[in-house]
KOLLUMMAR-140792 format. One record per residue (C-alpha): y, x, z. Coordinates in steps of 0.05 Angstrom, whole numbers, padded with zeros to 5 digits, always signed. Last residue first. Example, Ala and Ser with C-alpha at 12.3 -4.5 7.8 and 13.67 -1.06 7.14 Angstrom:
! residues 2
-00021+00273+00143/-00090+00246+00156/
! end
This chain:
! residues 90
+04559+07223-00468/+04487+07202-00457/+04506+07128-00447/+04542+07128-00517/+04481+07161-00550/+04429+07115-00518/+04471+07052-00540/+04481+07082-00610/+04407+07092-00615/+04388+07025-00592/+04440+06990-00642/+04412+07034-00701/+04340+07016-00682/+04357+06944-00680/+04393+06948-00746/+04335+06982-00781/+04286+06931-00746/+04251+06955-00683/+04180+06945-00658/+04161+06971-00589/+04093+06945-00570/+04056+07012-00574/+04111+07062-00593/+04159+07066-00656/+04128+07003-00689/+04172+06994-00754/+04210+06934-00783/+04226+06940-00856/+04185+06879-00876/+04231+06838-00831/+04220+06793-00768/+04291+06793-00732/+04288+06788-00656/+04350+06835-00654/+04330+06884-00600/+04253+06879-00595/+04249+06871-00670/+04198+06814-00687/+04128+06837-00713/+04093+06776-00682/+04146+06724-00661/+04171+06733-00591/+04168+06673-00545/+04192+06677-00473/+04132+06651-00433/+04123+06585-00400/+04057+06565-00361/+04041+06491-00347/+03986+06487-00293/+03942+06426-00283/+03882+06459-00320/+03914+06517-00358/+03969+06495-00409/+04012+06542-00448/+04084+06532-00472/+04122+06587-00512/+04198+06589-00498/+04249+06604-00553/+04315+06633-00529/+04376+06588-00548/+04413+06604-00481/+04387+06668-00452/+04328+06689-00413/+04327+06761-00389/+04273+06747-00337/+04315+06768-00276/+04376+06733-00303/+04338+06670-00322/+04309+06666-00255/+04375+06678-00218/+04406+06623-00259/+04358+06572-00239/+04312+06545-00295/+04332+06473-00312/+04274+06423-00328/+04281+06374-00387/+04240+06312-00398/+04297+06271-00426/+04305+06232-00363/+04310+06290-00321/+04248+06331-00293/+04263+06353-00223/+04266+06425-00198/+04234+06462-00141/+04247+06535-00124/+04201+06571-00077/+04196+06626-00126/+04118+06629-00121/+04080+06686-00150/+04016+06676-00195/
! end
């Protein structure tokens, strides 16, 4: 495990604020769900992604397809990714 050197206090409602640099580096956005694990006296948090969720939109649909190991895309997510790649290639 890697230490960030950042210390935060828990507020009255039990909340802890992640520093903006950490949120940027881990691509965490307002409203993202976090999965919480406990290992002894460690609390581990991971950005939650539902099984079968699109890597772009987060949607869980019957139409989602796995294009590579771990890369699941919805039709809309695949189109968004394709358009982004196409625009960057031009």
